[in-house]
C-alpha positions in Angstrom: 0.0 0.0 0.0 1.0 3.6 -0.5 1.0 5.8 2.6 3.4 8.4 4.1 6.2 8.5 6.7 8.6 10.9 8.3 12.0 10.0 6.8 15.6 11.0 7.5 17.9 11.0 4.5 21.1 11.8 6.3 22.7 13.0 9.6 21.6 16.4 10.8 18.9 16.7 8.2 15.2 17.6 8.8 12.5 15.0 8.9 10.9 14.7 5.5 7.2 13.6 5.4 6.7 12.0 2.0 5.1 9.0 0.2 6.3 5.5 1.1 5.4 2.0 -0.1 4.5 -0.4 2.7 4.6 -4.2 2.3 1.8 -6.5 3.5 2.6 -8.7 6.5 4.2 -12.1 5.8 4.1 -15.1 8.2 4.6 -13.9 11.8 3.8 -10.2 11.0 0.9 -7.9 11.5 -0.1 -4.5 9.9 -1.2 -1.8 12.2 -3.1 1.5 11.7 -1.3 3.9 13.9 -3.3 6.1 16.2 -0.5 7.9 18.1 3.2 8.0 18.2 5.4 9.4 21.0 8.2 11.8 20.1 11.1 10.3 22.2 14.5 11.9 22.3 16.0 8.6 21.0 14.7 9.4 17.6 16.6 12.7 17.7 19.7 10.6 18.4 19.5 9.2 14.9 19.2 12.8 13.5 22.5 13.7 15.2 24.2 10.4 14.4 24.6 9.6 18.1 22.7 6.4 17.4 24.0 5.0 14.1 21.6 3.5 11.5 22.8 0.8 9.1 21.9 3.0 6.2 19.6 5.9 5.1 16.8 6.7 4.5 15.5 5.9 7.9 11.9 6.2 9.2 11.5 7.6 12.7 9.3 6.5 15.5 9.6 3.7 18.1 6.9 4.6 20.6 3.2 4.2 19.6 -0.2 2.6 19.7 -2.7 1.6 17.1 -5.2 -1.0 15.8 -4.4 -4.3 14.0 -5.7 -4.2 10.4 -4.1 -7.3 8.8 -2.6 -10.6 10.0 0.2 -12.6 8.4 0.1 -16.4 8.3 0.5 -18.1 11.6 -0.4 -15.2 13.8 -2.8 -16.6 16.4 -2.4 -14.3 19.5 -3.8 -11.2 17.7 -6.9 -10.4 15.8 -8.0 -7.6 13.4 -9.4 -4.8 15.5 -7.2 -5.4 18.5 -5.7 -2.3 20.2 -2.0 -2.7 20.6 1.1 -1.0 21.9 4.4 -1.3 20.1 7.4 -2.5 22.0 10.6 -0.9 20.8 12.6 -4.1 21.7 10.9 -7.3 20.4 10.5 -10.2 22.8 10.7 -13.6 21.1 10.1 -15.6 24.3 12.6 -18.3 23.3 16.2 -16.8 23.5 18.3 -17.2 26.7 17.5 -13.6 27.7 13.8 -14.0 27.3 13.5 -17.3 29.1 15.6 -16.0 32.0 13.2 -13.1 32.5 15.1 -10.4 30.6 13.1 -9.9 27.5 14.2 -6.3 27.5 17.5 -7.6 26.1 16.0 -10.2 23.7 18.5 -11.4 21.2 16.3 -10.0 18.4 17.4 -6.6 19.5 20.6 -7.0 17.5 18.5 -6.3 14.4 16.9 -3.0 15.6 19.1 -0.6 13.6 19.6 -2.8 10.6 16.2 -2.5 8.9 15.6 -6.0 7.6 12.4 -7.6 8.8 12.7 -10.2 11.5 10.5 -12.6 9.5 12.5 -13.0 6.3 15.4 -10.5 6.3 13.8 -8.3 3.6 12.5 -4.7 3.8 8.9 -3.7 4.4 9.3 0.0 3.5 10.5 1.7 0.4 10.7 5.4 -0.6 12.0 6.9 -3.9 12.8 3.4 -4.9 15.2 2.8 -2.0 14.8 0.5 1.1 14.0 2.3 4.3 15.3 1.4 7.7 12.5 1.9 10.3 13.5 2.9 13.8 13.6 -0.2 16.0 12.0 -2.1 13.2 8.8 -0.1 13.9 8.8 3.3 12.2 5.7 4.7 14.1 6.1 8.0 12.3 3.7 6.6 9.7 0.0 6.1 9.7 0.5 2.4 8.9 3.3 0.0 9.8 4.0 -3.7 9.2 5.9 -5.3 12.1 6.7 -8.7 13.6 4.3 -10.0 16.2 7.1 -10.1 18.8 7.0 -6.3 18.8 3.3 -6.1 19.5 1.5 -6.1 22.9 -2.3 -6.4 23.0 -4.0 -4.0 25.4 -7.6 -3.3 26.5 -9.6 -0.9 24.5 -10.4 1.7 27.2 -7.1 3.6 27.2 -6.8 6.7 24.9 -4.2 5.9 22.2 -2.1 9.0 22.9 -1.6 7.7 26.5 -1.2 4.1 25.6 1.6 5.1 23.2 3.7 6.2 26.2 3.9 2.7 27.7 5.8 1.5 24.6 9.0 3.3 25.6 9.0 6.2 28.0 6.9 4.8 30.8 8.5 1.4 31.2 12.0 2.9 30.7 11.6 5.6 33.3 9.3 3.8 35.8 11.5 0.6 35.6 14.6 2.7 36.1 13.3 3.5 39.6 11.4 0.3 40.5 13.4 -2.5 38.7 16.9 -1.2 38.2 17.4 1.3 41.1 15.2 -0.9 43.3 14.1 2.2 45.3 12.9 1.3 48.8 10.5 3.1 51.1 12.2 6.0 53.0 15.1 6.4 50.6 16.3 9.7 49.1 16.4 9.7 45.3 17.8 12.2 42.7 16.4 12.2 39.2 18.8 14.0 36.9 16.8 15.2 33.9 13.0 15.3 34.0 11.8 15.1 30.5 9.6 12.2 29.4 11.7 9.3 30.7 12.8 11.2 33.8 9.3 12.2 34.8 8.3 8.6 34.7 11.3 7.7 36.8 10.2 10.4 39.2 6.8 8.8 39.4 8.3 5.4 40.0 10.4 6.8 42.9 7.3 8.4 44.5 5.3 5.2 44.1 8.2 3.2 45.7 7.9 5.3 48.8 10.9 7.5 48.5 11.1 10.1 51.3 12.9 12.7 49.3 12.7 13.0 45.5 15.1 15.6 44.1 14.4 16.6 40.5 17.4 18.2 38.7 16.9 20.0 35.4 18.0 23.3 33.9 14.6 24.1 32.4 12.3 26.0 34.8 9.1 24.5 33.2 10.3 21.0 33.9 11.2 21.7 37.4 7.8 23.2 38.0 6.1 20.1 36.5 8.4 17.8 38.5 7.0 19.3 41.7 3.5 18.6 40.5 4.4 15.0 39.7 5.6 14.5 43.3 9.2 15.7 43.6 9.9 17.2 47.0 12.6 19.5 45.8 13.9 20.8 42.4 17.3 22.2 41.4 18.7 23.6 38.2 22.0 21.6 38.3 23.8 18.8 40.1 26.3 21.3 41.4 23.6 23.5 42.9 21.9 20.5 44.4 25.0 19.1 46.4 24.9 21.3 49.5 21.1 21.4 49.9 20.8 17.6 49.5 23.7 17.1 52.0 21.8 19.3 54.5 18.4 17.7 53.9 19.7 14.1 54.1 22.0 14.8 57.2 25.0 14.2 55.1 24.0 10.8 53.8 23.1 11.9 50.3 20.9 9.8 48.0 20.7 6.1 48.2 19.7 6.1 44.5 20.4 8.5 41.6 19.0 8.1 38.1 20.4 9.9 35.1 17.7 10.5 32.5 19.0 13.5 30.6 18.3 13.9 26.9 21.9 13.2 25.9 24.3 11.4 28.2 27.8 12.7 28.6 30.7 11.2 30.5 31.2 14.3 32.5 27.8 13.8 34.2 28.8 10.6 36.0 31.1 12.0 38.7 28.8 14.7 40.0 25.9 12.1 40.0 28.1 9.8 42.1 28.8 12.8 44.4 25.1 12.9 45.0 25.0 9.1 45.6 25.3 7.8 49.2 27.8 5.2 50.4 26.8 1.8 49.0 24.3 3.7 46.9 23.4 3.0 43.2 23.6 5.4 40.3 21.6 4.3 37.2 22.5 5.3 33.7 19.3 5.5 31.7 20.2 8.3 29.3 21.8 7.5 25.9 25.0 9.0 24.8 26.9 9.1 21.5 28.1 5.7 20.3 31.6 7.1 19.8 31.9 8.6 23.3 34.2 6.4 25.3 35.0 8.8 28.1 33.4 8.6 31.6 34.8 10.7 34.4 34.6 9.5 37.9 36.8 9.5 41.0 37.9 5.9 41.2 39.3 6.4 44.7 35.9 7.4 46.3 33.9 5.1 44.0 35.8 2.1 45.3 36.2 3.1 49.0 32.5 4.2 49.3 31.3 1.0 47.5 29.1 2.7 45.1 27.3 0.9 42.2 27.1 2.3 38.6 24.4 0.4 36.8 23.3 0.5 33.1 19.7 0.3 32.1 17.7 -0.5 28.9 13.9 -0.4 28.9 13.7 -0.2 32.7 14.4 -3.9 33.0 10.8 -4.5 32.0 9.3 -7.6 30.5 6.9 -5.9 28.1 4.1 -8.5 27.9 3.7 -8.3 31.6 4.7 -4.7 32.4 2.9 -2.8 29.6 -0.5 -4.1 30.8 0.5 -3.5 34.4 1.5 0.1 33.7 -1.9 0.7 32.2 -3.5 -0.9 35.3 -1.5 1.5 37.5 -2.9 4.3 35.3 -6.5 3.0 35.9 -5.8 2.9 39.6 -4.6 6.5 39.7 -1.0 5.5 40.6 0.6 6.4 37.3 -0.1 9.8 35.7 -0.2 9.5 32.0 -2.6 12.4 31.2 -0.3 15.2 32.3 2.7 13.6 30.6 1.4 14.7 27.1 2.2 18.4 26.8 1.4 18.9 23.2 0.0 16.9 20.2 1.1 17.3 16.6 0.2 16.1 13.1 2.9 14.0 11.3 3.6 17.1 9.1 4.6 19.0 12.3 7.2 16.5 13.3 10.1 19.0 13.0 8.1 21.5 15.0 7.5 18.9 17.7 11.2 18.1 18.0 12.2 21.7 18.2 9.7 22.1 21.1 11.4 19.2 22.8 14.9 20.7 22.3 13.6 24.0 23.5 12.3 22.4 26.8 8.7 23.1 26.1 7.5 19.5 26.3 7.4 16.7 28.8 6.3 14.5 25.9 5.0 15.5 22.5 2.8 13.0 20.7 1.9 12.7 17.0 -1.9 12.0 16.7 -3.1 10.5 13.5 -6.6 11.2 12.1 -8.8 9.9 9.3 -7.1 12.3 6.9 -3.9 10.3 7.4 -5.4 6.9 6.8 
């Protein structure tokens, strides 16, 4: 079928919304009419080249929700009309990672930036006669996508699509940073460094885990104001500014857990984050940096002697087929605020405007909302 998509033809270029050719689902695949797509910072990383794609053009979008419209041969767990969330890392359920409870690092993830479909190694999207690499084998910046069933999670039909889209990436990554990776315990002090989309979900996870103090650190005044509304007890513009107040508030103990959720990770952020981290505490790196950046600065002397833990994180350690429905149940119970996470909605044609708003600090999360005119 012919539809449209937001394509990137090279590093540091603008998104180009243009006609694409989308293939029908083969065995093990489904086609989905997209209803909403979240505008995550990770898609901007392919614009800057921080996250390398195997080739260009690339189609953006790895966070989204929609409705199943076609089934490939052998797909039995989904039906036409099902509401679904897209998981940006597929979960095969059979590889060593999946069967040991770590589907967030499923072996199929090795294909995410290569573009060839999981089912048969070919391409599902073409534009201007060239194969297109869809972000995370999804490409939710298009009204229709054809994807493997391992990337699709069925949900109940009562959740608005623009909210459901968030639990495909931002919500589990952030919430899981606090609950699964940091393992925040009641009464602990926690610092969230960077409170955009992922960081605000990490903040909510810290609050729900019973943290006594939740320190939100972000240079953008709007985000600090929003963080206080989402449950932060204090907000600071920088880690350097936060050191002395946190020392005083915690009686010198500092934070048992710190979580770095900035838009772009840099090695220079690690040492001040570890300064905020208590003895035997844990610092979680959720933010993504440039693939070529090999430099991390930390004081090895105090890192060793104070027995601190520096922990990487992908997808919040979540198992999507369990945790995506659970996050939506938390929303229903009033324990997870999705409504206020969506700052602005955009049409697909406004994708560049939406990302500029993100870079300008105007959004917690921007969402592309599709309409009948797109389908």
